[in-house]
Phi, psi and omega in degrees: 000137182292147179289126184282313183253143175287157178303330181292345180297326178298317179297315180298321181294319178296317179298322180295316181295309180294324178297319178295319179296314178298321180295318180295312180297317179299321179296321178295317178296319179295320179294318179297318179295322179294319181293336179263000183287162177299330180299320182274322183276340182083004180290144176062022177249113182294135181267128175288134183240160176303328175232126183287074181289133181250111173295327180301318180288310187287318183270308186288318185266318182269343177074027179287130181291144180307321187288345178294322180264316181265079194289339186255008188296334182271347185228004185224156176299332181251149181286332179090135174269133184302135173291153180302327179302324179296318177297318185286343175306322178263316192277003167284344180240331183251127183053039186290344179250009183292132178294331179297328183266008179302321176301328178290314179295322178295320177297321180292321181290318188265341185080007179272125183294146174286136182273081178290148178270126180295135178266316177253102184244092181285151176298157182296339182272007179248129178255128178225134181240113180297317189298321182289326178292319177296317181296332181267005174087031175263119185287153177304316184293338180299321181258325186262356181074185181279079181296339177289356176251001187258122172288304169253140188279140175229167176279121184282307181270173179285335187069015171294152183302325181296332178293317177295316183296327180301318179286319182294331182274335177222067184298336181299340180277349186236339184290151179219167176302143184301326181283002177246006184303321185263010178269108184295330188267001183294144174217150181296328181293328181278348182224068186284352184296324181250102180284159179301318180296322179295318181291323177301317179289319182296319183268000178065042181276130178258141177276092186249127177225020177285153189302323187292348179296317184249337182249103186241000000 
């Protein structure tokens, strides 16, 4: 009987099988990389707002403390979105005729809240409490990045669970003195007197990574 397949067919079949396996594995790696990309997580993507508020100007240049606008961050699970009255404390006198700030003035006149776009939007099944993190010496910049350098605000981390667990499992690498929590420029290298391990013991921080801490 005549030979149906040439000897080279064996080589082609092996290449096809291994090629298909490599393609499948490569596709899985590509999909995983895509799911972790900024496009999917929303990290480093500036959010357009009804009013182009600049943290760089207000925090970095004017030196306004985080707590002036985010009034509940030390005592509440949420940091709080500034009331229009807080904006008008300054802008009733400064840039009071600016067309850019008309939505703020309209909100003040009508009592209708400005519809700000959330930058950090956690899933409903995740519980996060700002006040306990502030009380334990976790700085704003640790999670929010250097907002004093941001004209429009973006989400700094991916917010993947592993990012949270990294801090919960080794808090000594992230904790800082409580009086430096709102200092954007603070660094451990510039303040070596208080080590992370010392602060963890001083503040009674527990390394907790059980599910019930965040999923309640």
